[in-house]
N, C-alpha and C positions, 0 to 999 in steps of 0.2 A: 455373838455368833450364829446367829439362826438369821439374822438378816443378810448378813454374808449369803449363807447358807442358801438361801432363797433364791439370789441374785443368780450363784454357780449352778442351779437346777432348772432356774424358769430360760434363763436369759445366754444361756451357754454355745446354744446353737446358733445365735445368732450373730452371738461375740466371733466366733468360729468364720461366720457366711461373712462377716466382713472385714478380718484378719485376711483370710483366703481373695477377698475381691481384691484389697491393696497389693497382695503380693504378684497379684494377677500383672497389676496394673505398673508397680514397680517392673515386674519384668518384660511388659510392652513397650516402656518409656527406652528401657535401654537396647531392647531390639532396634526399635526405631530409630535409634543413632548409631548404632554396631553397622557390623557386614549384611544384615538382612534388613539393613533400615529398606533398598526396596521394596520388599516385601510389603511394606505397611505404607508407599507412596510417595517414599524420601528418597528422592536421587541422591547417591552416591558420589558422583562424579564433579569433578573439581572445575574440569573444562571437557568442551566438546569441541573438535577441530576437525571439520570440511566433515561433520558427523559423527565421529570417531570419540568414543568417550575417554578420559584417562581417570582414573578410578582412583579415590581417595586413598586407596592401600599403597597406587601407586606411589602417589606424593610423600606419603608418609617413609617407604622406602628409600624415598630418594631426599628426602632431610634428612635420615637417620644416616644416611653417608653420606652427607656433608657437615653433618653433626662428626661423625668419624673422622672424616679426612682435614674438620678445624681443629681437634685434637692434635693431630698428627704435625701441624705448622704451627701451630701455638704451643706447644715444648708445654701443654695442660692447661694454658694458662687459662682463666674463666671466662667464659662468654657473656657477655653485656648483651644487654636488649638491642641495641642497635646490632651488632651482629648477625643476632639471631635472628633478625626482620631479614637482613641484608639474606642470611641462608635461607630461609622461605620464600623470596621474591627467586631469587637464583634457582632452588628448586623447581620453581614453576615453568621459569622461562626453558629450562632445561629440559624438563619434561617434553614444552610443546615444539622447541625446535630439532628435539630427536626425531617427535612424532612428523612433523613435517619434513625435515631429510630423509628419513628412512623411506618415506614416502619417493623422492626424489634419486635416492640411490637407487630404487627398486626399477624406476624407467631407465637411468640412467648405465644401467649395469653394476655399480660400485658395490663391493664388497669384502669383508675382511677375510680373506682365506684362513684355513687352519694352520698354515705355515705362516703367514703374517703373525697369525696370533703366539706362536712359537718364539717367531722372531720377535715383535713389540716385547713379549715379558723375560725368554732366556734366552737372547741370543747377545752378539755381543753388541749390535747398535741397539740393544733394547730403548724403548720411549726413554725420554730425558727424563720423567719421575719415578720409573722403579733404576734409571742408571743413578740418581740421588738419593735413594732411600738407601738411610744408612747403615742397616744390615749387610747391604753388599759390597759394602767397601773393604777392599784385603787391604787391613789394616798397615801392612809391610811395605806395599806399593802406593796407597792411597784413590786409589784405580778403581773403579768398577769392576768388578769378579761376575760372572754369568753363573759361574758354577754354585757362587754362594746364595744363588737365589733358590736352589734346587735343594740342596741342603737347606737351606733354611726351613724352606716347605717342611720336610721331614723331621726338623729338628725343633720346630716350634714348639709341641706342647710337652718338650722337655722341661723346658727355661721357664716357659710361663702355661702353666697349668689353669690360668682363668681362662685363658683362649683369645684372650682382648689383642695380643698382638697377633697374629693371626686372622681375627675378624678385619681389624689395620690394612693387613698385608690383601686380603682377600678386597676391601673394598678401595684401596687404591689401583688393584688388579683391577675389578669391575670397571672402575672410571678409567682407565687406557682402554680398555677392549670396546667399551663404550661409544667412545668418544675418537676414535679412530673410521669413522665412517662421515662423523661429519669434521674433522678435520682434513679427509681427503675432498672432501667435498667443496670447501670453500675454498683450498688451493688449486680444485681444479678451475677457480674462475679467479685467484690471484695470481696463480701464472700465465693464465691467458691475458692478463691488461698486459696492453702497449701503448707509450706514449710518440707519435707522430713526432717525426721531425719538424714540422712547422709548427706545433704546439713550443717547443723546447725553444725555436728562435723565436717566436713572440714573448714567451718569458723573458727570454731574452734582452728583449729590443724594450721591454719594459722594464727591467731594471734597472736599464744605462740612460732613461731617460726621468730628466728631472725638471720643476719650475719654480719662479718664485713669483707670489703676489701680492698684490695689496687691496686691502678689502673691509669693507662697514660691514658690520653684522649687526643689523636692528634687531633687539630681543622682543617677542613678545608679549614680553611683560610692561614694554611701553604702552599697550593700550590695557586699563584694567577690564577684568574681569566681570565687572558689573554693568560693564557697555554693551557685552557681549549675551546673548538670547537665544537658548540652543531648547528646542522637545523631542519626544520621546522621540519623534517621525525622524527625527534629522540623525539621531545615536543610532535607528536601526537601519536606516541609509546607510552609513559612514560603516556601521558593522555588516552588508551584505556586500558592498562596495570591496572589502578586506575581509572575504568569507573564509579564507586559507586561517585568516590570522586568529578568525574568531570561530574553528569550528572545532570539533571534538568527533574521532575517530570510536568514540568509547562511551559509555554510560558516565556520567560522574554526579555527584553529590556536595553541597554545599553546606557546610554548619558552622554554628556559631558555639562558642563555650565559654564557661569561667573556670580559671584553672585554681586552684587550691594547692600553693606550694607547702612543699617540705623542709622548713628553714630551721638547719640546726641551732638546739638551743647551750645552754653551759654545762647542761648534764653529759647529753652528747657529743662537747668539746671535751670534758674528763674520762670518757669511756672511749674516744679514740687513742688518749694519751696512755691510757691505762693499756690495750691494746698495746700500743710500740716499745712501751717499760718492761713488758713480758716476754717480749721479742728478742731486746736487747742484749740480752743475754747470750743466747742461745746465737741470733746474728754474727755475733765479736768473736765465739769459739767457734765458730762452724767453717768445715773448707769449701761444699759445695755450696756456693752462694748463688749459684744459679734455679735452685732447685726451691729453695730457703725464700728466694724471691717471687717465683712463679708460684707458691704457695701462698702468698702472706701479701702479695702486696696487688695494688691496681695496677701497677704498670709494668710488662715484660722487662724481664732481664734484658740487656744492651752490653755487651761483650767490648764496645768500640773504645778506643783511646780518648779521650779528649784533651784540651787544653783548658787554662785559664778564660782566654777570651772567648773558648766556646762552650764556656759551662755558667750559662746563664741562670747564674743566682744572687742573692745579694748577702749569701754564705761563702761565696767562691772560695775567699781570701782564706777562712778557714778551715774551709777541706783540703786544699791544697797544702795545707802547712804541717798535715799529717801523717804520718807513717803505716807504710803496707799493713794489713789489717785492721787499724784501728776505726772506729767507728765517731760517726758523729751525728750528733742529733737526742731527742727527736726537736728538728724542728717544722717551724710552720712556714707553708710559701704557696702562695695561691692555689687557696683553699682545698691546702692538704697536708695533713703532718707528714714527714718525714724522716726515716732511720738511712743516713750514708755511709758506706762502708769501702774503703780505698783497697781494692782486691790486687793493683800491680800497678807499677810507677816505671815509666821509660823516658828514655830524651827522644823526641821526636822531630819533624823540620813540621812547620805549620802549612807549610805549601812547597809540592813538589813539581818540576818542571823535567818531565821527559819526552823523550821519543820513541818509537816502535814498527812494528811489522808486524803484520800480521798473517799468517794461514790457518787458515779455516777447515774444520775436519766435518762442522755442524754450520748451518744457516738455520735459525728459528727453531731448532730440535729435529730438523732434517739432517742428513748423512751428504756431506758433500766433497770428501775425500778419502779415501784410507789411511786414516791414522800412521800407516808406518811411512806413506806416498808424504804424505804433510811433513812427517818428521824429517824426512832426509829432504824435503825440500829448504827446509827452513837451516837445517845444517850447512847447506850449501848457501843459504843468504848470509848466515854469520859469517862462513868462511869468509868468500867475498870481501865482506867491510873487514874483517880482520885485515885483508891482505892488501886495503888501502880503496877499495870500492867505494865513491859518493853515493850516503846514506841516503841522501831526496833520489837520487838515481836510483835507490834499490827500492826504496816508497813505491816510488813511479808504476814500477813494473811487475813488485810480488805483492804489495801489503795489497789485503783484502777487508779490509776499513778505510772505506772510500770516504767516510768524512774528514779522514785528516791527512788527502792526497794535498791538501791545498798548504796545511803545514807543515808539510816536510815530516808528516808522522810525528810529530808535538802534540806535546798536551798539557796543562798544568794543572792538579788538583790539590785542593786544599785538604786539610788532616777531616773538615766534617765530611769530605767528599769519599774519604775511605771505604767508609761501609759501603757504598751504594756498587766501589769497583769488585771486579771480580779479586774474589780472596787472595789467588795465588799471584795476582797480578799489584794489587793493594800491598801486600805483604813485600813483599820485595823493594816495591817504587817508594815506600817508607822506612822501611827497620835498613833496608842497605845504602851505600852512602853514594856522594855524587863519583863520577866517573865509574861507576861499574857498570856493569855492562852480563845480559844470563838470556838463556835462551829458557820462558816459563809454560808449559802447558794449563792450560785452563779448560775448565771442564763446564760450564754452566752453557743453560741453551742458547745466552745471545750472542757470546765471542769466545765458543768453544774452538780449542783449537790451539798453536803455537804461537808465543809472542815473544820475538825477540826485541827486550827492550836496553838502553841506556837510561839511568840516572844522569842530566845533566845538569840539575843546580837544587841545591836545596836550601830555602830560609826557612827565617825565625824560628829555630832549633833550641824549644826551650822543654824544659818535665812536662810530663802527659801524664791522665789517670786513667785506669780502667775504674769505673765504679757501679759499686751494688745499691741498688737504694729499693727500702721498703717506701711504700708510699701508700698511705689510705686517706680517703677524700674524706674529708668532716661529714657525716652522714645523719639525720635525726634518727632519733632513737625510738623504742614503742611507745614509751610517754608521748612524746610530740607525734608520732603517725595516728594518734587514737584522736587526739586533741585537734588534729586538723581535720581527719575522718567526718569525726563528728558534724566539724563545721560545715563540709560540703555534704554531708547528708542530711540535716534541717535545712541546709539551701533548695536540693533537691525534693524533699518536700513540702516543703512549702510553695516551690516555682513549677509545678510541675505542668502548665499549659504556658502556649506562648507569649499567650499576653502578660501573665504573672510571671513570663521568664524575662520578660524586655523591659516589663515597666521596674520590676527589682537592678537589672542592667542601668536603665536611666537613674533610677532616684537614688541607690543606695553609694554609687560611683562606683562598682565591682565593674574590675576591667574587664571588658567584654574582647573575645577575642576571633579572627572568623580564617578558616580554612578551607579555600576553594579548591576545584579541579581532582577530588579522590575520588579515584577509578578503583573499582570492586576489588582489583587485583593488589590493590596498595597493602602494604605491610606497616607502613609508616608516614608517618603526619607531618610534615615539615612542624615543628616547635612541639612537637607531642613523641617522637621519637615512637619506637614499635608499640603499634594501637591496633591491632589487625580487630580486636573487638570491638572500638570504636568505627573502623570501615565497617564490621558485618553490620552494627546495629543501624547505621545509613541506610543501607540497602534493605536493613529488612521495616523499615519504619516509616511515614509519610509524611510529607511540607509539616512542620508545625508543629512535631511531636516533641517530647524533652524526655531527656535517656535519666537514667538513676544517674548512680555513682561507679564513674570507671579509675579505676587503680592504676593509674601510667607508672613510669619510672621516674619520680620524685615530685610525685605533685598527686591528686586525684583531681578531677574532670566532670563539668555535669554540661551537658553538650545539646542544642536545638537544632533541628534540620531545618534549613532554610530554603533548601531548593533542591530539584532533582531533573537533570540534564537527560536527556537522552541526544543518541548521537545525531549531529547537524552540526545549525547554527548553536549558539549556544545563546542562552536568555539575558534579555537586559536586567539587570536586577541594582539592589542599594551599593555590592559588594565590589560590581565592576562599572557600574554607571561615571565617579569622578576621573578615571584614568579613560574612558573614552570620552566622555563630557570635556577633557582637558585639548585631547587630538582634536575633537571637531574647532572646540573655539578654539585652536591654534592656527587650524584652515582660517574660519572666517578672520579672524588677526593679519594673516597671509596677506586674504585678498584686500584686504582695507590698505596694509601698510607696501602692497607692489602698488595700486592704482594712487597715492598718494605721492611716490619717489619715482615712479617708474620713470618721468619725461625730463628729467635729472641729467644732465648730460657730465659730470666730473663726481669721484669719489669725495672729492672735497667739498661738494655744495651738498652731498648728501650727508654726509658726517656733519656739517655744520647745522642743514634741516633737522636731523634726528636726534644731535647733540652725543654721537657716540662717535671713537674716533675713528682713525687709518691706521688700521693695524698691516701685520706681516707676514705671510706665511710662505717660508725660504725653503729652497730646496729638499722640496718634497717628491716623492717616485711613484711615477705611474703604475708599481706593483705592488702599492703598499694602501688599501682602501682610508688608513685613517691620514690625514693630513694635519700637521703639527700645527698647533694652540685651535684650528679647527672641530679637529674630532674626524666622526664618520659622516663623510659628506660625498657618497658615492658618484648622485648624478653632477654636480659639481666638478670631481672632480675627472668626470668621460669628459664632461666640457672643454677645463683646460688643457689638454691633451689632444682634442680636436682641431683639425682646422677653420672651426667657427670661432676659435676663440683668437682676438687679432691685440696685438702688445698696445698696452697705451689707451683702451680703450675700454668703457663702461659694459660691462657683460649684462645680458639679462637677470632680474631678480631671479635667487633661488630660493625654496621652501626648504628652508634649514630643521635640521633637530631643535635647535631652539631658538630660530629667527629667522627672518629675510634675510640677505645674501647678496650684495653686490660684490663685483672682484675686477682688477684692472692685470692684464697677464705684464709681467715686469719681465721674463724673460722665461725662454722653453730652452734645454741645450742637454747633446746628451755625453755621457761621460767619454773619454781616453781611454780606456784600459782597451786593453784588447782581448777577446775573448779566447783563447787558447783553445786545441784540442780535448784537454786535459779540465779544464773548467765547463765545458760542453757536457763533453764526458760524466763529471759529477753533477751536474744541470740535471743531465737526463735519469741517473741514480736514484737522485732526491726524488722528482718526480714518479719513478716509475714505483719506487717504494712505497711514495705515499697513496698512487694508484692500486697498488696491488695488494695494500694495507684496505684500503676500503674496501676494496671488492671482495677481498678475502674475510672480512668482519661485519660485510654487509646485508652477506643473501639470506643471511635469516629474519633481519628484518622485513627482507620484501617478499619472502614468504608467506613472510605472517600478516603483513601488509594485505596479502593478496586471498587469505585465506577466508575462511567463516567461522568465527571462533564464538562461542556462548562458554561466558562464563556463570556458576555455580558460588556467589561470595558465600554462602551459609555454609559452606562444606569446606573453606580456605582457612 
């Protein structure tokens, strides 16, 4: 006791001093990583765009918004690591786009007025996201009711005191309002798109031109690689000649890594089966199958009907013998243990042939006609058909589904495709009977409006089931995890230098993998899934550094930073050298082969000398860049349809993808099909749609390319 008392009295002040110093250190460390980080020399921005910062807190808020939106769209399904990485990437991209577009909108005078905001949220023509939000659907009419929006906001706190429902709705509302300017900006360019008549005529002409050729292709493999020598200078010259292909506009990193995969053991198998056996009784007795599946399954509930042919399972016969309410399993299939319950049984066709006419009320979320006007027009169409009007004539005159004009409004859908159709359309087509006719209102953003539908034919009528499946992937447990981590940690500890890492991976036959072109804004590395921690490490390290153990989804890895790449021409290194070397060797081989066979005047002579067959490519089209049997050979294609190509004459040699090609033109001809004004209109419609889609979706990319952007990899 006397010794302890002596320490207390003599060294108490010293102990207090060091405790206080430690506390201050912790506080400063926490502050440097938090909102006050900039006071301690740490930048808190995630990116600078044209000198304007995007702060980490704005990024965090945007990410939180996306997580809320995911919870709504996924109906409570747990978020996997891949989805989380995608949300991170989307949050960053959206913040950049909003900054860029906000600046352009200010210059152009594009804004969302208070009146527009009210219409987007509370109006009859509210944004499609608002109109599809379940609480705003009138249960009697099954239609969007704008009055329910205001009622919901007033009453939400009463039926959800947690505030989560209102938080979700507020996030959706903010998303709609924030994206309105972006939507306007994109539409400004999309709607300005115009396809000139000469381009349509050129496309139609190309589609009508066909050719057939005989050819001999002498593969590059005919010359042994050992006979061709290349130097580093030749490889670098090739890269300079193809600068666009071998350049990067962003910084990038290349890493090598060793993966220690978590493989389930027999103990893990027993645990997975135990979970399903525990759930089986509840699953059998519950009515709310969607809820129990989404809470417990690795796969989201799907309420579509399937027949035996589309139920790709070795257990299909057993499942289809069950009655409604029965549960099959647990059974093991494709590395997953499953319990499957029969929710409902119907007799449905395997395929449906129908025809329809569409009068739109919206086009891609934008109103094009007042509902009452569209309904009145559709009523007139239905009355005319009932009175004997030609259906095809009505299609050509009235339908706003341009894609079906060539077929007289006809479509054939399989049962598997039913889930991809508008619900109202699909339900009538498959639940109705052949010969039935009906006007159906569809309320989604793609084909919103009134559809007049006739069911022409139904084939393969057979039993179809609605199934609920709880799936549990066979995954490693705690003991397995500890064992694999210990192995990874041992490797990282013993081989923590570049030389040691290389020696270990070469000597121990350890599988070493490569990840190239890792951008500082990447959240995923191919093969590793959500791996932002690895990306951050790569940008905080220098060439040759070896990491500690990273814990990723289903594996542990130890990485080595191989190279740092700055914007511009990429470096020639051990990872890209083999592919570039092959291309340079093929160029040299092509020159040798051309020199050897260029003086021969017939394909037969070339074929005999090269020991290659004379092959045929028949009836290929000048509008299609791929030639049947030859593949992608655009230069050869251009020559075939030019005036230089003469029948029954050996062409000049072409350096192809896989070898040198000589050909002889057999025939060039045009289709006899007459292009009608309707076909020309359809061609123009498709070309205009593609152009406008490209313009509408590509403007932010063009702005980003022109902007000066600096990322802060440490804060992402």
